C-alpha positions in Angstrom: -178.9 24.9 -166.4 -179.0 28.2 -167.8 -175.7 28.3 -169.8 -174.0 25.2 -172.6 -170.8 24.5 -173.1 -169.3 23.0 -175.2 -166.0 20.8 -175.0 -163.2 22.7 -176.5 -159.0 22.5 -176.9 -157.2 25.7 -176.1 -153.5 24.5 -177.1 -151.4 27.4 -176.0 -148.2 27.7 -178.4 -146.4 30.6 -176.8 -145.4 31.7 -173.4 -142.7 31.9 -170.9 -143.4 28.3 -169.0 -145.0 25.4 -169.8 -146.0 22.4 -167.3 -145.9 19.0 -168.7 -149.7 18.7 -167.5 -153.1 19.1 -168.9 -156.8 20.2 -167.1 -160.1 19.9 -167.4 -162.6 21.8 -165.9 -166.7 20.1 -164.7 -168.9 22.8 -165.3 -172.3 21.0 -166.0 -173.6 21.0 -162.8 -175.9 23.8 -161.1 -174.8 23.0 -157.4 -176.9 24.3 -155.4 -180.9 22.8 -154.0 -182.9 25.3 -155.0 -181.2 27.7 -158.5 -180.3 30.6 -155.8 -177.7 28.9 -153.3 -174.1 27.5 -153.4 -172.8 28.3 -156.5 -174.3 29.7 -159.6 -173.9 28.8 -163.1 -172.8 32.2 -164.3 -170.6 32.7 -162.1 -168.7 29.0 -162.7 -168.4 30.3 -166.3 -166.9 33.4 -165.2 -164.0 31.7 -162.2 -163.3 29.0 -164.7 -163.2 31.9 -167.8 -160.7 33.7 -165.1 -158.6 30.3 -164.8 -158.1 29.5 -167.8 -156.7 33.9 -168.8 -154.6 33.3 -166.1 -152.7 29.8 -166.1 -153.6 28.9 -169.9 -150.4 29.3 -170.7 -148.9 26.5 -168.3 -150.9 23.8 -169.8 -150.9 21.3 -173.1 -154.3 21.9 -173.4 -157.4 22.7 -171.7 -160.9 20.5 -171.9 -164.5 21.6 -170.0 -167.1 19.4 -169.6 -171.2 19.8 -168.7 -173.8 17.1 -168.4 -174.4 15.9 -171.6 -170.8 15.0 -172.3 -170.2 12.4 -169.5 -168.8 10.0 -172.5 -166.2 12.6 -173.7 -165.4 13.5 -169.9 -164.6 9.6 -168.9 -162.5 8.8 -172.1 -160.9 12.0 -171.3 -160.0 11.3 -167.9 -159.2 7.5 -168.5 -156.7 9.0 -171.2 -155.0 10.9 -168.8 -155.1 9.1 -165.7 -151.9 7.0 -166.2 -149.9 9.7 -169.1 -146.7 10.4 -167.1 -148.1 13.4 -166.3 -149.6 15.3 -163.5 -152.8 16.5 -164.4 -155.6 18.3 -162.9 -159.6 18.4 -162.5 -160.9 21.1 -161.1 -164.7 20.4 -159.9 -167.3 23.0 -158.7 -168.4 21.3 -155.6 -170.2 18.5 -157.4 -169.1 14.4 -158.0 -170.6 13.8 -161.2 -171.4 9.9 -161.3 -169.2 9.2 -164.5 -166.0 9.9 -161.4 -168.1 8.2 -159.1 -171.4 6.7 -159.0 -173.6 8.1 -156.6 -175.0 6.9 -153.7 -171.5 5.0 -152.9 -172.1 2.8 -155.5 -168.1 1.9 -156.2 -166.4 2.8 -153.0 -163.7 0.7 -154.6 -161.9 1.4 -157.9 -163.9 4.5 -159.0 -162.7 6.8 -161.8 -162.0 9.5 -159.9 -160.1 6.6 -157.1 -158.2 5.5 -160.5 -157.6 9.1 -161.2 -155.5 9.6 -158.0 -154.0 6.3 -158.1 -152.4 7.7 -160.8 -150.5 10.6 -159.0 -152.5 13.1 -160.4 -154.5 16.0 -158.7 -158.3 17.4 -157.8 -159.2 21.4 -157.4 -162.3 21.0 -155.7 -164.1 24.2 -154.5 -167.6 25.3 -153.3 -169.7 21.9 -151.5 -168.1 18.9 -150.0 -165.6 16.9 -152.1 -167.6 13.7 -153.3 -170.4 14.7 -151.0 -173.3 14.8 -154.1 -174.1 15.2 -157.3 -175.9 17.3 -159.2 -176.5 16.7 -163.0 -178.6 18.7 -164.9 -180.0 20.4 -162.8 -181.3 17.9 -160.4 -179.6 17.2 -156.7 -179.4 13.5 -157.0 -178.7 10.7 -153.5 -175.8 12.5 -151.9 -173.0 10.3 -151.2 -172.4 11.7 -147.7 -169.5 11.9 -145.7 -168.9 8.0 -146.9 -168.2 9.7 -150.8 -164.5 11.3 -149.9 -163.7 8.9 -147.4 -164.3 6.6 -149.8 -162.2 7.5 -152.6 -159.2 8.8 -150.3 -159.6 6.0 -148.1 -159.6 8.1 -145.3 -161.6 8.3 -142.2 -164.8 9.8 -143.3 -165.0 12.8 -140.5 -162.4 14.2 -142.7 -164.4 16.6 -143.7 -166.2 18.7 -141.5 -170.3 19.6 -141.6 -169.4 23.3 -140.0 -171.6 26.2 -141.8 -170.0 29.6 -141.6 -167.3 28.9 -139.7 -164.7 31.6 -139.7 -160.7 30.8 -140.6 -158.1 33.0 -140.7 -155.2 33.3 -143.3 -151.6 31.9 -142.6 -148.3 32.6 -143.9 -148.3 29.9 -146.6 -151.8 31.6 -148.0 -150.5 34.6 -148.3 -146.8 34.0 -149.6 -149.1 31.9 -152.8 -152.9 33.0 -152.4 -152.2 36.9 -151.9 -155.8 37.5 -152.6 -157.5 35.4 -150.1 -159.4 37.7 -147.8 -158.7 38.0 -144.0 -161.0 36.4 -142.4 -162.3 34.4 -144.4 -166.0 31.9 -144.4 -166.0 28.0 -145.0 -168.6 26.2 -144.4 -167.3 22.2 -145.1 -163.0 22.7 -143.4 -161.1 19.8 -143.7 -160.1 18.1 -140.3 -156.5 18.2 -140.0 -155.6 15.3 -137.6 -157.9 13.0 -139.9 -155.9 12.9 -142.9 -153.9 9.6 -142.6 -151.0 8.2 -143.9 -150.2 7.4 -146.9 -151.6 11.0 -146.8 -150.0 13.9 -145.6 -150.9 18.3 -145.5 -148.8 19.7 -148.0 -150.1 23.1 -147.9 -152.2 24.8 -145.5 -153.5 28.5 -146.7 -156.5 29.4 -144.3 -156.3 27.8 -140.5 -158.6 28.1 -137.5 -156.0 29.0 -135.2 -154.2 31.3 -138.3 -150.8 29.1 -138.4 -150.1 26.7 -141.1 -148.8 24.2 -138.8 -150.8 20.9 -139.5 -150.1 19.4 -136.1 -151.1 22.5 -134.2 -154.4 23.3 -135.9 -157.7 21.2 -135.9 -159.3 22.6 -139.5 -157.9 24.3 -142.5 -159.5 25.5 -145.9 -157.8 26.5 -148.4 -155.9 23.3 -147.8 -153.8 20.8 -150.2 -153.2 17.3 -149.3 -150.9 14.8 -151.0 -150.5 11.0 -151.3 -146.6 10.0 -150.6 -147.6 6.6 -152.7 -149.1 7.7 -155.5 -148.4 11.3 -156.0 -152.1 12.5 -155.9 -153.2 15.9 -154.7 -156.2 17.1 -153.6 -156.9 21.1 -153.0 -160.0 22.4 -151.4 -160.1 25.9 -152.1 -163.3 27.2 -150.5 -166.0 24.7 -150.2 -168.6 27.4 -148.7 -172.0 28.4 -149.2 -174.4 31.2 -148.3 -173.6 33.4 -151.5 -171.0 35.4 -153.2 -171.0 37.7 -150.4 -169.0 35.3 -148.3 -167.2 33.3 -151.1 -163.3 34.4 -151.7 -163.1 35.1 -155.5 -162.3 31.3 -156.5 -161.2 31.8 -160.3 -159.0 34.3 -159.2 -157.6 32.3 -156.3 -157.2 28.7 -158.3 -155.4 30.5 -160.7 -153.1 31.6 -158.0 -153.1 28.4 -156.6 -151.7 27.0 -160.0 -149.6 29.6 -161.1 -148.0 30.7 -157.6 -147.9 26.8 -155.9 -148.5 23.7 -158.0 -145.8 25.2 -160.8 -143.4 25.8 -157.6 -144.3 23.2 -155.0 -146.5 20.3 -156.0 -144.0 18.8 -158.5 -141.1 19.1 -155.7 -143.1 17.2 -153.4 -143.3 14.4 -155.8 -142.0 10.9 -154.0 -141.1 8.0 -155.6 -144.3 6.0 -156.4 -145.6 3.2 -158.7 -143.3 0.4 -157.3 -142.4 -3.0 -159.0 -142.7 -5.1 -157.5 -146.1 -3.4 -156.1 -146.2 -2.7 -152.3 -147.7 -6.3 -150.8 -146.7 -8.4 -153.6 -146.0 -11.6 -152.5 -143.6 -14.0 -154.6 -140.5 -13.2 -156.7 -138.4 -15.3 -159.1 -135.0 -15.3 -160.2 -133.0 -12.1 -160.7 -135.5 -9.3 -159.3 -135.3 -5.7 -160.4 -136.9 -3.3 -157.8 -138.7 -0.5 -160.2 -140.6 3.2 -159.4 -141.8 6.1 -161.1 -139.5 9.1 -160.5 -141.2 12.4 -159.1 -141.4 14.8 -161.7 -138.1 17.1 -160.6 -135.7 14.3 -159.0 -132.4 14.1 -161.1 -131.3 10.9 -158.7 -132.3 8.4 -156.1 -131.1 7.3 -152.7 -132.4 3.7 -152.1 -132.6 1.7 -148.9 -133.0 -2.2 -148.9 -133.6 -4.9 -145.9 -135.6 -7.3 -143.9 -136.4 -5.2 -141.2 -139.1 -2.7 -142.2 -138.4 0.0 -139.0 -134.7 -0.3 -139.9 -135.6 0.6 -143.7 -138.1 3.2 -142.4 -135.1 5.0 -140.0 -132.2 4.4 -142.6 -129.8 7.0 -143.5 -127.0 7.3 -146.1 -124.7 6.0 -143.0 -126.5 2.5 -142.8 -125.3 -0.6 -144.3 -128.9 -0.7 -145.6 -128.2 2.3 -147.9 -127.6 0.7 -151.8 -126.3 3.6 -153.0 -127.3 7.2 -155.4 -128.4 5.3 -158.6 -129.5 7.7 -161.8 -131.7 5.3 -163.3 -134.9 4.3 -162.1 -134.9 0.6 -161.7 -132.0 -1.4 -159.1 -131.1 -5.3 -159.0 -131.5 -7.0 -155.7 -128.2 -6.5 -154.1 -127.9 -10.1 -152.2 -129.7 -13.4 -152.7 -134.0 -13.3 -151.1 -134.5 -16.2 -148.6 -137.6 -18.4 -149.8 -140.3 -17.0 -147.4 -139.3 -13.9 -146.0 -140.5 -10.6 -146.4 -138.5 -7.4 -148.0 -138.7 -3.5 -147.5 -137.3 -0.9 -149.3 -137.7 2.9 -149.7 -136.7 5.2 -152.4 -135.4 9.0 -151.8 -135.5 11.1 -154.1 -133.3 14.0 -155.0 -133.5 17.2 -156.1 -130.7 19.1 -158.6 -129.4 21.2 -155.7 -127.8 17.7 -154.3 -129.3 18.2 -150.7 -132.8 18.8 -151.2 -134.2 14.7 -150.2 -137.8 13.7 -150.6 -138.2 10.9 -148.3 -140.1 8.2 -150.2 -142.9 5.4 -147.8 -141.2 2.1 -147.6 -142.6 -0.6 -149.4 -142.8 -4.6 -148.8 -143.0 -7.5 -150.7 -142.6 -10.9 -149.9 -140.8 -14.1 -151.2 -142.5 -17.7 -150.7 -140.8 -20.9 -150.3 -141.9 -21.4 -154.0 -140.6 -19.0 -156.5 -144.1 -17.2 -157.7 -144.1 -17.0 -161.5 -147.4 -14.9 -161.5 -150.2 -15.1 -158.7 -152.4 -13.1 -161.2 -153.1 -11.1 -157.4 -151.5 -7.2 -158.5 -153.3 -7.2 -161.7 -155.9 -4.0 -161.9 -158.1 -2.6 -164.5 -155.6 0.9 -164.4 -153.5 1.4 -167.2 -150.4 -0.1 -166.9 -151.6 -2.4 -164.2 -153.9 -4.5 -166.7 -153.4 -8.5 -167.1 -153.4 -7.9 -170.3 -150.2 -6.0 -170.4 -148.3 -8.4 -169.3 -149.7 -11.8 -170.8 -150.0 -10.8 -174.6 -153.0 -12.9 -176.3 -154.2 -13.2 -180.0 -154.5 -9.1 -180.4 -150.8 -9.2 -180.1 -150.1 -13.1 -181.6 -152.9 -13.4 -183.9 -154.0 -16.9 -182.3 -158.1 -17.4 -180.5 -156.6 -16.2 -177.3 -158.7 -13.4 -175.0 -157.0 -12.7 -171.8 -158.6 -10.7 -169.1 -159.6 -10.4 -165.2 -162.5 -11.4 -166.3 -166.1 -11.9 -164.6 -167.5 -14.2 -161.5 -168.8 -17.5 -163.6 -171.5 -17.9 -161.6 -172.9 -14.7 -163.0 -172.9 -12.1 -159.9 -171.5 -9.0 -161.3 -168.2 -7.6 -162.0 -165.1 -9.8 -160.6 -161.7 -9.6 -160.6 -161.6 -13.3 -162.5 -162.3 -16.7 -160.3 -159.8 -18.3 -158.0 -158.9 -21.0 -156.0 -158.8 -19.5 -152.3 -161.0 -18.4 -150.5 -160.5 -14.6 -151.7 -164.1 -12.9 -151.4 -163.6 -10.4 -154.0 -162.9 -12.3 -157.0 -164.1 -16.0 -156.7 -167.4 -17.0 -157.6 -169.8 -18.7 -155.4 -170.2 -21.9 -157.5 -168.1 -23.5 -160.5 -168.7 -22.4 -164.2 -171.2 -25.2 -164.7 -173.1 -24.5 -161.2 -171.5 -26.8 -159.0 -170.3 -26.6 -155.5 -167.8 -24.1 -154.0 -164.4 -24.0 -156.1 -161.3 -25.0 -153.4 -157.4 -24.4 -154.0 -154.1 -22.7 -152.8 -155.2 -19.1 -152.0 -155.6 -15.7 -153.2 -157.7 -13.4 -154.6 -158.5 -13.4 -158.3 -156.7 -14.8 -161.8 -156.3 -15.3 -165.6 -159.4 -16.0 -167.5 -158.3 -17.4 -170.7 -161.2 -17.1 -173.4 -160.3 -19.5 -176.2 -161.5 -19.6 -180.1 -160.2 -22.3 -182.2 -162.7 -22.1 -184.9 -160.9 -19.8 -187.3 -156.7 -20.7 -188.5 -154.6 -21.3 -186.7 -156.6 -23.6 -184.7 -155.2 -22.8 -181.0 -155.6 -19.7 -178.8 -152.1 -18.9 -176.7 -151.1 -16.5 -173.9 -147.5 -15.8 -174.0 -145.5 -13.9 -171.2 -142.1 -12.1 -171.6 -140.2 -11.6 -168.5 -138.3 -8.4 -168.3 -134.6 -10.6 -166.9 -134.2 -14.0 -167.3 -135.6 -16.2 -164.6 -133.7 -18.8 -162.9 -135.9 -21.6 -162.1 -133.7 -24.2 -160.1 -132.6 -21.4 -157.4 -132.7 -23.5 -154.1 -132.6 -27.1 -156.0 -136.3 -26.4 -157.4 -137.5 -28.9 -159.7 -140.9 -28.5 -160.9 -143.3 -25.7 -162.6 -146.4 -25.8 -161.1 -150.2 -24.1 -162.0 -153.4 -24.3 -161.1 -156.3 -24.6 -164.0 -160.1 -24.8 -164.3 -162.2 -25.3 -167.1 -165.7 -26.1 -167.6 -168.1 -28.9 -168.3 -167.7 -30.2 -172.2 -170.1 -28.4 -174.6 -169.7 -31.4 -177.1 -167.6 -33.9 -177.6 -166.4 -36.8 -179.1 -165.2 -39.4 -176.5 -164.8 -42.3 -178.9 -166.7 -43.0 -182.4 -170.0 -42.4 -182.1 -169.8 -41.5 -178.5 -170.8 -37.9 -177.7 -170.9 -36.0 -174.8 -172.6 -32.5 -174.2 -173.5 -29.8 -171.9 -176.6 -27.5 -171.9 -178.7 -25.3 -169.7 -181.6 -24.0 -170.8 -185.4 -23.4 -169.4 -187.0 -25.9 -171.4 -187.6 -27.1 -175.3 -191.4 -26.0 -175.2 -193.5 -22.9 -175.5 -192.8 -19.6 -177.4 -189.1 -20.4 -177.8 -186.6 -23.0 -176.6 -183.5 -23.1 -174.9 -181.3 -25.7 -175.4 -178.1 -27.0 -177.2 -177.9 -28.5 -180.5 -175.4 -30.6 -182.4 -176.3 -30.6 -185.5 -175.8 -32.1 -189.4 -178.3 -31.4 -192.2 -180.8 -33.5 -194.0 -182.0 -32.7 -197.1 -185.4 -34.5 -197.5 -186.4 -37.8 -195.7 -184.0 -39.4 -193.1 -184.0 -40.8 -189.7 -181.3 -40.1 -186.7 -181.0 -43.2 -184.0 -179.4 -42.4 -181.0 -178.6 -44.1 -177.4 -178.9 -41.6 -174.1 -176.8 -43.5 -171.9 -177.3 -40.7 -169.0 -178.5 -37.2 -168.6 -177.7 -35.8 -165.0 -180.7 -34.4 -163.0 -180.9 -30.9 -163.2 -184.6 -30.8 -163.5 -186.9 -34.1 -163.6 -187.8 -32.2 -166.6 -184.2 -32.3 -167.9 -184.5 -33.4 -171.8 -182.2 -35.1 -173.9 -182.6 -36.8 -177.0 -182.6 -36.5 -181.3 -184.5 -34.0 -183.3 -185.3 -32.5 -186.4 -185.4 -29.4 -186.7 -186.3 -26.5 -189.3 -184.3 -23.9 -188.6 -181.9 -22.3 -185.7 -184.3 -20.0 -184.6 -185.8 -20.6 -180.9 -189.5 -20.7 -182.5 -188.8 -22.9 -185.4 -190.7 -25.6 -186.0 -189.5 -29.0 -185.0 -189.7 -33.0 -183.8 -188.1 -34.0 -180.6 -187.9 -37.5 -179.4 -186.8 -37.6 -176.0 -186.0 -38.7 -172.3 -185.6 -37.3 -169.0 -183.7 -38.1 -165.9 -186.9 -39.0 -163.7 -187.5 -42.2 -166.4 -189.6 -40.6 -169.0 -189.9 -41.0 -173.0 -191.9 -38.5 -174.8 -192.1 -37.3 -178.0 -192.7 -33.4 -178.4 -193.1 -31.0 -181.1 -194.1 -27.9 -182.2 -196.0 -28.2 -185.2 -195.9 -24.5 -186.7 -193.3 -21.5 -186.5 -193.1 -19.1 -183.6 -196.6 -20.2 -182.6 -195.5 -20.5 -178.6 -198.1 -24.3 -179.0 -196.4 -27.5 -178.4 -197.6 -30.9 -178.0 -196.8 -34.0 -176.2 -197.0 -38.0 -175.6 -195.4 -38.9 -173.3 -195.0 -41.5 -170.6 -195.2 -41.1 -166.5 -192.0 -41.0 -164.4 -190.4 -44.6 -163.9 -191.9 -45.8 -167.4 -188.0 -46.9 -168.4 -184.5 -46.4 -167.1 -181.3 -45.5 -168.5 -179.7 -46.3 -171.1 -182.3 -46.5 -173.7 -182.8 -45.6 -177.9 -184.6 -43.1 -179.2 -185.3 -42.4 -182.9 -187.0 -39.6 -185.1 -188.2 -40.4 -188.8 -188.6 -37.6 -191.2 -191.0 -38.6 -194.8 -192.5 -35.8 -196.2 -193.9 -33.6 -193.9 -195.1 -36.7 -191.1 -192.3 -36.8 -188.7 -192.4 -40.3 -185.9 -190.7 -40.9 -183.0 -190.1 -44.2 -181.7 -188.3 -45.7 -178.6 -186.4 -49.2 -178.1 -184.5 -51.1 -175.4 -181.9 -52.9 -177.5 -181.9 -50.4 -180.1 -183.2 -53.2 -182.9 -186.7 -53.6 -181.9 -188.6 -50.4 -182.2 -191.7 -49.0 -180.6 -194.1 -46.2 -181.8 -194.4 -43.3 -178.8 -197.5 -43.6 -177.4 -200.4 -41.2 -177.6 -202.8 -42.9 -175.1 -200.0 -41.9 -172.1 -200.8 -38.1 -172.4 -204.6 -37.4 -171.9 -204.4 -33.3 -171.5 -204.8 -30.3 -173.7 -201.4 -30.8 -175.1 -201.5 -34.4 -176.4 -199.6 -34.8 -179.7 -200.2 -37.2 -182.4 -197.7 -39.7 -183.5 -196.5 -39.4 -186.3 -197.1 -35.3 -186.8 -197.8 -33.0 -189.7 -195.2 -30.4 -189.7 -194.6 -28.6 -192.7 -190.4 -28.2 -192.9 -188.2 -26.9 -196.0 -186.1 -29.5 -198.1 -183.3 -28.8 -196.1 -183.5 -29.3 -191.9 -181.0 -30.0 -189.2 -181.1 -33.1 -188.1 -179.0 -33.9 -184.8 -179.0 -34.0 -180.5 -180.2 -31.8 -178.1 -180.4 -31.0 -174.9 -181.6 -28.8 -171.8 -181.3 -28.8 -168.2 -184.5 -27.4 -167.8 -183.0 -24.8 -165.4 -181.4 -21.4 -166.7 -177.5 -20.9 -166.2 -177.3 -24.8 -164.4 -175.7 -27.1 -167.0 -176.9 -30.4 -167.3 -174.3 -33.2 -169.0 -176.2 -35.9 -171.3 -174.3 -38.8 -173.1 -175.1 -40.6 -176.6 -173.9 -43.5 -177.9 -174.8 -45.5 -181.5 -175.3 -41.9 -183.1 -176.5 -43.3 -187.0 -178.1 -40.3 -189.0 -179.9 -41.8 -192.8 -180.6 -40.1 -195.8 -179.2 -37.0 -197.7 -176.9 -35.8 -194.6 -174.2 -33.1 -195.3 -171.8 -31.4 -193.3 -169.7 -31.9 -189.8 -171.3 -31.5 -186.8 -171.9 -28.3 -185.6 -172.7 -26.8 -182.7 -175.5 -23.9 -181.7 -176.8 -22.2 -178.2 -180.5 -21.9 -179.4 -182.4 -19.5 -176.9 -179.9 -18.5 -174.3 -176.0 -18.7 -173.5 -174.8 -22.2 -172.3 -171.9 -23.4 -170.4 -169.4 -25.4 -171.8 -166.1 -25.8 -172.7 -165.6 -27.4 -176.7 -162.6 -30.0 -176.3 -159.1 -29.6 -176.4 -155.5 -29.7 -175.5 -154.4 -27.2 -172.6 -150.4 -27.0 -173.0 -147.6 -24.8 -172.0 -144.8 -23.6 -173.5 -141.5 -22.1 -171.9 -138.2 -20.5 -173.9 -135.0 -19.7 -172.7 -132.9 -16.2 -174.0 -131.2 -18.0 -177.1 -135.0 -19.0 -178.1 -135.0 -22.7 -177.7 -138.6 -23.6 -176.5 -140.1 -27.0 -175.5 -143.9 -27.9 -175.4 -145.7 -30.0 -173.1 -149.2 -31.2 -173.0 -151.5 -31.7 -170.7 -151.9 -35.8 -170.5 -155.3 -35.4 -169.7 -157.1 -34.6 -173.1 -159.9 -33.4 -171.0 -158.2 -31.6 -168.9 -160.2 -27.9 -170.0 -162.5 -29.4 -169.0 -162.4 -30.1 -165.6 -164.2 -27.6 -163.6 -162.5 -28.1 -160.2 -159.3 -26.6 -159.4 -156.7 -28.9 -160.8 -152.8 -28.1 -159.9 -150.8 -29.4 -163.0 -146.9 -30.7 -161.8 -144.0 -30.7 -164.4 -141.0 -31.9 -164.1 -138.7 -29.4 -165.5 -137.0 -32.1 -167.5 -139.9 -32.0 -169.3 -138.6 -28.9 -171.0 -135.3 -30.8 -173.1 -133.1 -28.1 -174.2 -134.1 -25.1 -173.0 -131.5 -23.4 -170.6 -134.2 -22.7 -167.0 -131.7 -21.2 -166.0 -131.9 -18.4 -168.7 -136.2 -18.5 -169.0 -137.1 -15.5 -171.2 -140.4 -16.5 -172.4 -143.6 -18.8 -170.9 -146.7 -19.3 -173.4 -150.2 -21.0 -172.5 -152.4 -22.3 -174.9 -155.7 -24.2 -175.7 -155.7 -26.1 -179.0 -153.7 -28.2 -181.5 -155.7 -31.5 -181.3 -154.7 -34.0 -184.1 -156.9 -35.2 -185.5 -159.9 -32.5 -184.0 -163.6 -33.5 -184.3 -165.0 -30.2 -183.7 -163.0 -26.9 -182.9 -165.0 -25.0 -180.5 -164.8 -22.1 -178.0 -164.4 -21.4 -174.5 -162.5 -20.8 -171.2 -160.1 -21.5 -168.6 -159.2 -20.1 -165.4 -154.6 -20.1 -164.9 -153.2 -19.4 -161.2 -150.8 -19.4 -159.2 -148.0 -20.4 -162.0 -144.8 -21.2 -159.2 -141.4 -23.3 -159.2 -140.9 -25.5 -156.5 -139.1 -28.2 -154.9 -140.5 -31.7 -155.1 
């Protein structure tokens, strides 16, 4: 780049008019392949200054970003995406990767798409909208025709590759953009027939035949399209190359467009948008209040509602589906809803003169035979539609809960949560512990509730406050149903001295270990004994046993007496910290069968491994069974500090896949301190700490009732499971007037070990038996 521009703010305190809007310019890229072509740097900056000089008094603030400020650029866009204003992005014909990662790496849900879904405007000059990124003076892999198609959800032929196309200025162009030359040249005209609902052609300033009728014309540029559902606008202004001789004065034309058209036309064209419930939503409950965001200049709203989509679309104020002119942007459903049906509604915006009416789109939602409290399908990452804005977590109530749409438990990249149904957008390929495909009712996403009960108040709780009172008893409904899925137990005590543990991990061997460790601290000499009841067969070298360890570092010196699922017993150790050399005295496959006892003894620096079939008669692990180069003596000399870690260890020997082991008869002798603690050594391991799963229901008078799941291992259930709760389980709560619902993990008394984990929640409903 020949010039660097620092981001700045311009605030105009005077002027005759001001829009409730902001504008940002992207001027960082030189949009040409040889630095002499489509839009040279100096012309870009000059045009931006012309626009600012002519329109600055209309904006709250103005920002200007270059290629060194993508972080600031992204933050500005995110902040302004859903701020209740129609804000503007001006692009120089390049689609920077911070808005749309090239090449088409985010075909849905990109930052630029969210910007438009928030009812904002893009002004694109020079090159084909969404076609290419030219950051830092380097042209990157093209998005091609799919850039515009993916961002706008329009056919890929919406923009035409046609150099030196001559267009004539339309009457609309002469009225609003008087500086347009007639004729003018475009290289990339918009194909008007490809602009399909919910998009519409809002204005044609130059066209092939010189008329402003989008039905009569084939190609246009400049042209504006408008999304009737979201209120978004995209203005294409002189998508042309070839040098200044063929260009319009883009700075002057953009200034005229903002001053003459945006100020007088764009806000008037904005229909009602952002319907609540969202268009296409499934499931309503109780008293439903319809809501929407008003068009910027609307003073009233004509509401239409019914069960026939075509009739709602065609209805006028004389129709029985017309429910009157409303001053507010909400409206209670005018009739009881029938379970299992679809309903349709429309809001037309009324201008101050009372006669200018902007027709709105038809929105729809369905009602299940069961009353859906939340199916978690409508949440996105767009502000105003995030799950944490509805289900308030520990950031609000001070518990250990964190709620999100989450990531796929199978580790397959970003996903919108896990779901019990067959949806491919969000459902993981496997259960969190690496098992088979999850199954359940329906849908594409669910709520991920991460819990951390290691601190006070030892509970993790999310809560939803309903906008209006919910009648859960409508139609004879008497059962609350929700689906949940947890994960295998990380470490827990089933009965005194009996423990279940899960772990993944590559191995306990070599330069660094990967395993889960449940431990206490031992000062000086001592022993640990355990009966390994079982260990799952994730790998023939999965290892479960007792350990004495120098530290919790992956490369710590240690001794380990273990068994494997294929019938080995072994005394293994790393004699020196971070040495990378491990030694083993182990038997052949099939030498033992589970359950089997193991013991590890520390006497000074001497560590000795033993085994037993009955826990009474002990045999030192022989050193003659492994004759390889890594054979270990037994006992082994390991220089350890006085205070060490003693406990139970497990590795699956398969990264990312959990193995489970059960230990009983655990005894530790010597100077042992502390309660059981758990550490994930060398890697993150799946699994939930055991604790109670519970639900709380509160009515409009603040009366509450709590019910704990009868299975204390509910959060350790890796398969989707339905929890059906009779509404009679909430005594004292007026279930005709439910106002709040909470879901939580914690509160078990007494608790062996307060820990962490995550569960998935989906399809919360009230239903008939």
